[in-house]
N, C-alpha and C positions, 0 to 999 in steps of 0.2 A: 565397561569391562572389555578388555582387549582379548580376543580369542580367535581361533580358526573359524573360517566361514562355514565349513561343512559341519552340520549338526551330527553329533555322534549317534551311532545306533545302539540298540540295547546290548549287543554283544560287547561293543567297545566300552560302554559304561560298566558292564560287569567286570571286564578285565581291569579297568582302572580301580574298581572296588577291591578286586583280588590283590592288586599290587599294594594298595594302601593297607589292607588287612594283613598282608604278609609282613610288611614293615612293622605294623603294630604288634603282631605276634612275636617278633624278635625282641621287643623292648622288655616285656615281663620275663622272657627267658634270661636276659642278661641282668635282670633285677633279682629274681629268685635263685638263679644258679649260684652266684657267689655266696648267698646266705647259707646254702647247704655245704658249699666248699670252704667256708671260712675256717673251720678248725684245720682242714688239710692245708690250706694256704698258710696259716700260721705256723704249722709244723715245717712246711717247705721253705718259706721265705722269712720266717721270724717276724719281728716288728713289735712295737709297743701296742697297748690297747687302742690308743688314738689312731695309730697307723692302720690297724686292722679295721677299725670302724670306718675309716675313709674308703675302704674297698667298696662299701655300699653307699656311704654318704657322698663320696665324690661324684658318683654318677647322678644321684638324686639332686644334689646341689646345682650342678651345671645344667642338667636337664631342666629343672624348674626355673632357674634364673635366666635361661636363654629363650624360653618359649615365647614370651611376649615380643622380644626382639626378632625372633624367627618369624612370628606371625606378621609383624610389620614388614619385614623384608619380603615375605611371600606376597603380600598385597602390592608392594611397590615394584618388585623385580620379576614377579612371575611365580605362581605356585608350583608349576612343573619344575622349573629350574631349581628352586630351593629344595624340593623333594628329592630330585636326582643328586644334588650336592650332598644332602643329608644321608641318603642311603649308601652312597659310595663311601663317604667318610666313615659311616658307622661300621661298615664291613671291614674297612682297613684297620680301624682302631680296635676292633674286636680281635683281629689277628695279632695286633701289637700286644694286647692284653694277654693273649695265650702264650706269647714268647717273652713275657716280662722276666728279667733276671733277678729282680729285687722287689720288695714291697713298695718302694718309692716309685719305681717305673710302673708297677701295676696300678697304683693310685692315680698316677698321671694319665695312664691310658684310659682308666675309668672316667676321669674327668673329661677327657676328649670325647669319649663315647657319648657322654651326656649332652655335649654341645651338638654333636652330629645327630643324636636322637631327636633333639628339639627341632632341628631343621627338617628332618624327615617327617615328624609327626605334624608340625604346624603346616608345612607345605601340603602334605597329603590330606589332612582334614579340611583345609581351606579349598583344595581342589574338589573334594567330594561335595562340599556345599554348593559349588558351581554346577556340578554335573547333575545333581538330583534336586527335585523340588517337592515341597510340601510333605505328603505322607511317604513318598519314596525316599526323601532325605532322612526322615526319622528312622525308616527301616535300614537304610545304609549305615547310619550311625549306630544302630542297634547291633548290626553285624560287626562294626568296628569294635564295639564293646565286647562282643562275644569273642573276637580274636584275642583281645587281651585276656579274656577268661580262659581260652585254650592255653595260652602261654603260661598263665598262672597255675592252671590245673596240672599240666604235664611238665612244667619246668622243673619242679623239685624232684620228681621221680626220674625224669630223663637225666637230670644233672647227677643224681645219685648213681644211676647205672653207668654213666660215662666216667665219673670219678673213680668208681670201683674198677672199671675195665682199663681206662687209659690215663687216669690222673686228672687233677683239677684243671690244667690248661685246656682240656678237650671241651669244657662246657661252653667255650666261646666260638667253637667251630660251626655248630648249627646256626648260630646267629649270623655269622658271615655268609653262610649259604643262603639263608632266607632273604637277606637284604640284597644279595646279588640277583636273585630271581625277581624281586620287586623292582630293582633298578631296570632290568631288561624289559619287563612288561611295560613299566611306565614310560620308558624312553620311546617305545613304539606306539602306545595307544593313548597316553594322557595328553589332553589339550593344555596348552599354556593359557593362563588368564591372569589378570591383575586388576587392581583398583586404580582407575585413571586419576583419581583424586589423591592418591597416596603421595606423601611428601618425603619418602625415604625413611631411614632409621633415625629415631630420636636418640642420638649417641649419649648426651648427658644423662638422660633418663635411664637408658640401658646400663650405663656404667655405675650410676649411683645405686640402682636397684640390685645389680649383681654383687657389688661390693658390700652392700648392707646385708644381703642374704648370706654371703660367705662369712662375714664377721660374726653374725648371730649364730650360725651353725658351728663355727669353730669354737665360739665361746661356750656353747652348750656341751660340746664334746670334751673340752678341756676342764670344765668345772668339776667333774667327779675326781679327777686326778689332783688338781691344784686347790680346789675349794671355791665356793661361790664368792668368798670375800677376797680372793686373790686379786691383786691389782691388774694383772693381765686379763683375767676373766671379766672383771668390772669394766676395764677399758674396751675390750672387744664388744661387749653388749652395749655400752654407752655409745661407742662409735657406730654400731648398727642402727641405734635409734636416731642418731643425728643424720645418718645417710638416708634413712627412710623418710625423715621429715624433709630433707633436701629433695628427695625424689618427688614427694607430693607437691612441693613448690615448683619444681621444674615442669611437672605435668600440667599444672594450672596455667603456665605461661606459654607453653608450646602450642603453635597453631594446630598441629595435627599430632596429638600425643599418642603414644602406644598404649597408654592406659587412660581411657576416657573417664575421669573421676566423676563426671556429672551423672553417669549411669548408676552410681551408688545412691542416688536419691530415690530410686525405685525399689520398693521392697521385694518385688519378684526377682530383680537382678541380684540383689543381695542374697535372697534365698538360694538361687542357683549357685552362687559362690560358696555359701555355707555347705550346700550339698556336695560341692566338689571337694571340700576339705574333709567331710565326714568320714569317708572310707580310710583316711590316713590313720586315725587312731582307733577306728572300729574294726579294721581288717588288715591294712597294709603292714603296719608295724609287726603284726603277728607272723606275716610271711618271712620276716627276718628273725624275730626273736624265737619263734618256736623251733625252727630247724637247729639253731644254735643250742637251744635247751635240749632237744632230743639227742643230737650228736655229741656235743661237747660236754654237757653236764650229766645227762642220764645214760650215756654210753651206747646209744643206739647207732647202728650202721647207717651210712648215707642212703642206701637203698630203702631201708626201713623207714627212715625219716621222710624220704620222698613219698613213700606210700601213705604215711600218716597225713601229709599235707594235702593229699587228694581230697580228703574229707572236707577240708576248709575251702578249697577252690573249685572242686568239681561242679557245684551248682552254677558257676559262671558259664559253663558250657551251654546251658539250656535256658535258664531263667531270665537272662537279659532279653532274649527274644520273646519269651512269654510276657514279660512286663510290657514290651512294646505293643503286643496284641491287647493286653488288658486296658490300655489307655482308651480303647473304644467305649469302655463302659465305666471306667473309674478315672477320676482326675489324677494327674501326675503327682500332685501334692499328697494325696492320700496314699498312693503306692509307695512313694519315697519315704514318707514318715513311717508307714507301717513296716517297711523293710528295715529302717534304722531301729525301730522298736524291737523287732525280732532279733537283730544283731545284738542289741543291748541285753536281751534275755540270754542269748548264747554266751556272751562275755561273763555275765554273772554266774551262769551255770559252770563255765570253765574255771572260774575263780575258786569254786569249791572242790576242785580236784587237786589233791596234794602232790608235791614233787615226788617223783619216783613211783607214782601210781601206774597200774597196768595200762598199756596203750589203749585198750578197749574203753577205758573210762573217759578218754579224751575225745573219742570219735563223734559221739552225738552232739556234745557242745560245739565242737568245731564245725560240724555240718550245719547246725543252727545258725551260727555266725555267717557261714557262706551263703545259706539260703536267704538270710535277711539282706545282706549287702548286695545280692544279685538283683533285687528289685530296682533300686535306684541306679545301679550300674548300667543297665540297659537303656536308661532314659537320659542320663546326664549329658552325654555329648550332643544329642539332638536338642535338648533344652538350651544348651549353651549357644548354639548358632541361631536359635529362634528368638533371641532377645535383642538382636541388633539387625540393621538392614543387611541384606544379602551381600552387598559389595564390601562390607566390612567384616566378612566372615573370618578372615585371617586374624584381625584384632580380637574378635569374639573368642575364637578357639585359643588364641594366645593368652587372653586374660583367664579364661576358665581353666586351661590346663596348667598355667602358671600357678593358679590357686591350688589346683589338685596336686601337682608334682612338688611344688615348693612346700606345700603343706605336708606332704609325705616326708620330704627330706627333713624339715624342721621337727615334725612329729617323731621321726626316728631318733633324731639327736636328743630331743627333750625326753622321750620315753626311755631311751638308753640311760640317760643321766639319772632319771627317777629310779629306774630299776637298780642301778649301781648304788644310789643312796639308800634305797630301801633294803637292799641286800646287806650293806655294811651295818645298817641299824639292827637288822635281825641277827647278824653274826655277833654284834656287840652284846646282845642279850643272852647269847648261848654260853656254854661253858668254855670260854676261850681264856687262856691264861693272860694275866694283865700285861706281861712282857710282850705279848704278841699283838696287843690291840692297836699299836701304831701302824700295823700292816693291814688292818681290816679293809681300808679303802682300796688298797692295791689288790687285795685278794678278791674283793667284790668286783672290781673292774675286769679281772681275769675271768671270773665266772660269767660275767655278762658277755664276754667274747668267746665263751665256750672252752676256756683253757682250765679245766679242773685240776690238772696235774700241777700247773703253776700256782694255783690258789692253795693247794695242799702244801707246796714247797714254802710258800709264804707263811702259812700257819701250820707248822709241823705237828703241833699238839692237837690239831682238830681233825677228826676222822672224816672220811669221804661221805659217809651217810649223813653226818651232821651238816656238812657243807651243802649237800643236795637238799636236805630238809629246809634249811634256812633260806636258801635260794628259792625254793618252791613257795615258802610263805611270802617272800617279797614279791614273787610273781603274782600270787593271788591278790595281794594288796593292790598291785598295779592294775590288775584286771577290774577290780571294784571301782577304781578311779576312772578307768576308761568307760565302764558301764555308765557312770553318772554323766560323763561328758556326752556320750552318745544319746542318752535320754533327753538331755537338754537340747541337743542339736535337732533331734526328731521333732520336738515341739516347735522350735523356732522355724524350721523348714516348713512344717505344715502351715503355720500361721502366715509366713511371708509368701510362700508360693501359692497359697490358696487365694491370694488377692487377685482380682480381675485387673487387667491392664487399664480398663476404663476408669476404675476407681482411683488409680494413682494420679493420672493426669489426662483428661479426656482427649486432647489432641496429640500432645507430644508422645504420651505413652503408647497410644495406638500406632503411631508411626515407628516407635522404637521396638515394640514387642510384637512379634508376628505370631506367637503361640496363642 
């Protein structure tokens, strides 16, 4: 590992941690903010349901698909360099998003934000892995998770206040400010380090993976509008499958792959990846769907919706740190599985709340989901870097966060498509005139993006209350499905992560797994 000769003091390490946490804080702000602003963005810039969905999905897609490449670049060319490039670009593209004159330019700025965020996060996380050892490293990554929690907790209410006072473009300005401070601190105090054995970026692997993820996401977004049997949708999904297979073949042949497929032979490594994907459908999709439901469908103001979202995300302010402390007495597998089980209980509870119910009926179920997801949230990042040698920390964080963020992007696309299909199905069973049934799919898509007025225009014979009720029934059905997925994930995570490294392979496993 190449780095400066002088060992950093405690104060310098703390400042590096502050810089990385500030950058991490800005990422959920730019994720949850547009969700609250989506109805306002639609009114200001227009756009089809697919174009509006890309406001959130463009960021998640490029963020998730770039993380492994960014981790490899951090290992090869220096963690500090990649972090500084990422934070600078992230701030600039945030300003570009605020000044977007059309929905197309906003979607492009969001995609560029995602690439920059991948550089900042991969470089910063890999730098932390070099600065801290053993228990200190776990605590540092717990603080990193808490920073995400702060962004998730205060992002919706802060965005609601700014939208109400200054309009939707203002939600991107705090992001630019936070990354500017992170850049300045890191430029002064972060040491540069790299993996001397790194062989640069695996360009064929990066290209095939990114293209596969883009095709799959676009296919899922287009399906509600065109239908699952549409030749374009089928072609997009088939193309994604072919490219994923090509990616696997490429990674097997590359001397230094950005995704070490051999690690998937170990149940504990697989368990960590499943844990990374779990919050996507147990928690993250709700950060997007609930504000749209509150503001666009149920008519709540942006500030009120932001306050409601605090119940879901406020536990992330405290409980990730508590989970880190609890590992002194309880295995991580028990804590993670228990947290997912609690989240599943909250999802099931929330599914019983009908559309249009008083806000107070939603608060306790949302709080339960947040409490549950907070337990694994504080452990995931530390577990990710504990399953590979220290010098390959960039690769480890790249794989883990690619699974997490790409899983979130795909989950959002899939869940949105499911909600659209379920809403159309429930509308079809309601008292809708036969002449209007051809517009049910379009009306359902508008409801999913929070455009109740457009849905009413498409179905003029259907009252507002009926639309809200049928949407609420579809939402409840979706939550039951998410509950089942979360329960299964909790069981598998407990079984896989409960394995000892020595049980997997006495020599190789112990060299690979440090936890």
